[in-house]
C-alpha positions as a printed NumPy array, in Angstrom:
array([[ -79.501,   63.508,  -18.956],
       [ -81.789,   66.481,  -18.249],
       [ -83.514,   66.198,  -14.87 ],
       [ -85.84 ,   68.21 ,  -12.668],
       [ -84.223,   70.387,  -10.035],
       [ -86.984,   70.749,   -7.466],
       [ -90.665,   70.711,   -6.686],
       [ -92.555,   73.399,   -8.611],
       [ -95.831,   73.031,   -6.773],
       [ -97.965,   70.841,   -4.572],
       [-101.649,   70.69 ,   -5.477],
       [-104.268,   69.174,   -3.176],
       [-107.941,   68.439,   -3.716],
       [-109.966,   69.626,   -0.726],
       [-113.573,   69.614,    0.392],
       [-113.085,   73.217,    1.584],
       [-110.131,   74.751,   -0.325],
       [-110.459,   78.191,    1.308],
       [-110.409,   76.74 ,    4.83 ],
       [-107.439,   74.481,    4.074],
       [-105.499,   77.31 ,    2.379],
       [-106.069,   79.557,    5.4  ],
       [-105.09 ,   76.77 ,    7.842],
       [-101.747,   76.132,    6.098],
       [-101.024,   79.872,    6.03 ],
       [-101.981,   80.5  ,    9.667],
       [-100.426,   77.452,   11.31 ],
       [ -97.511,   76.46 ,    9.068],
       [ -96.647,   79.75 ,    7.365],
       [ -97.32 ,   78.492,    3.828],
       [ -98.88 ,   81.488,    2.056],
       [-101.77 ,   81.111,   -0.376],
       [-100.917,   80.82 ,   -4.058],
       [-100.681,   84.093,   -5.963],
       [-103.84 ,   85.337,   -7.621],
       [-101.955,   86.954,  -10.515],
       [ -98.682,   86.464,  -12.364],
       [ -97.225,   89.597,  -10.779],
       [ -97.443,   88.279,   -7.216],
       [ -94.655,   86.247,   -5.623],
       [ -95.012,   82.539,   -4.803],
       [ -93.97 ,   80.85 ,   -1.573],
       [ -90.205,   80.4  ,   -1.686],
       [ -89.214,   77.671,    0.773],
       [ -85.686,   77.616,    2.114],
       [ -83.068,   75.528,    0.389],
       [ -82.56 ,   72.116,    1.848],
       [ -82.959,   68.419,    1.429],
       [ -86.07 ,   66.958,   -0.183],
       [ -86.964,   63.282,   -0.134],
       [ -89.068,   61.893,   -2.981],
       [ -90.247,   58.411,   -2.053],
       [ -92.808,   56.087,   -3.608],
       [ -94.306,   53.792,   -0.962],
       [ -96.745,   50.903,   -1.021],
       [-100.441,   51.778,   -0.952],
       [-101.675,   51.79 ,    2.649],
       [ -98.235,   52.479,    4.163],
       [ -98.316,   53.715,    7.776],
       [ -96.806,   57.05 ,    6.679],
       [-100.114,   57.954,    5.024],
       [-102.35 ,   57.459,    8.055],
       [-104.466,   54.7  ,    6.57 ],
       [-105.481,   53.24 ,    3.215],
       [-107.879,   56.122,    2.46 ],
       [-104.885,   58.476,    2.119],
       [-102.481,   58.261,   -0.801],
       [-100.073,   61.1  ,   -0.031],
       [ -98.275,   62.795,    2.843],
       [ -96.371,   66.062,    3.134],
       [ -93.174,   66.459,    5.116],
       [ -92.19 ,   70.026,    5.987],
       [ -88.673,   70.996,    7.081],
       [ -88.55 ,   73.217,   10.164],
       [ -85.68 ,   74.995,   11.911],
       [ -86.945,   74.529,   15.471],
       [ -89.222,   71.515,   15.93 ],
       [ -89.886,   72.186,   19.615],
       [ -91.007,   75.76 ,   18.916],
       [ -93.231,   74.658,   16.015],
       [ -94.837,   71.88 ,   18.086],
       [ -95.482,   74.297,   20.965],
       [ -97.002,   76.857,   18.588],
       [ -99.331,   74.269,   17.024],
       [-100.379,   72.845,   20.383],
       [-101.119,   76.352,   21.68 ],
       [-103.468,   76.723,   18.69 ],
       [-105.258,   73.524,   19.769],
       [-103.729,   71.296,   17.093],
       [-102.884,   67.726,   18.112],
       [ -99.219,   67.011,   17.335],
       [ -97.32 ,   63.826,   18.145],
       [ -93.631,   64.415,   18.781],
       [ -91.503,   61.357,   18.012],
       [ -89.358,   60.878,   21.146],
       [ -86.481,   59.387,   19.158],
       [ -83.744,   61.41 ,   17.498],
       [ -82.744,   59.692,   14.254],
       [ -79.452,   60.031,   12.352],
       [ -81.245,   62.391,    9.926],
       [ -83.064,   64.456,   12.563],
       [ -86.266,   64.712,   14.601],
       [ -89.907,   64.357,   13.571],
       [ -93.452,   65.198,   14.616],
       [ -96.762,   64.129,   13.075],
       [-100.13 ,   65.838,   12.73 ],
       [-103.058,   66.098,   10.347],
       [-104.611,   69.075,    8.617],
       [-108.328,   69.9  ,    9.084],
       [-109.294,   67.402,    6.363],
       [-107.342,   64.571,    7.996],
       [-104.399,   64.611,    5.59 ],
       [-101.203,   63.346,    7.221],
       [ -98.362,   65.822,    7.727],
       [ -94.899,   65.396,    9.137],
       [ -92.555,   68.041,   10.491],
       [ -88.83 ,   67.374,   10.188],
       [ -85.943,   69.159,   11.859],
       [ -82.931,   67.909,    9.893],
       [ -79.848,   66.926,   11.783],
       [ -76.799,   64.821,   11.109],
       [ -77.153,   64.827,    7.316],
       [ -75.224,   66.789,    4.745],
       [ -77.283,   69.129,    2.631]])
């Protein structure tokens, strides 16, 4: 069976696309999309990706008004949390270390839920 081999893009509707694009670039290091076919795209590092369909209103989405959530892998969760907090961004660090790693939660400027994940203890 032919199957997909990765995520080719993530597309979000935003009230202020320019502000949100700049926020993701400045605070999470996700560059803006290319403006021409000759420019490179963001090339995230290889690693595990979870694709999960959850019930509408699940806690992971931050309330019933949200229908999606992004989880970003990070190499050093403590450094990323410190960097975001220094920029005045509210980040909640989960105090528990799980078999698959550590997590932190935050929202982007439009209130969309985000999760940071430092993998650990899983084969990739």
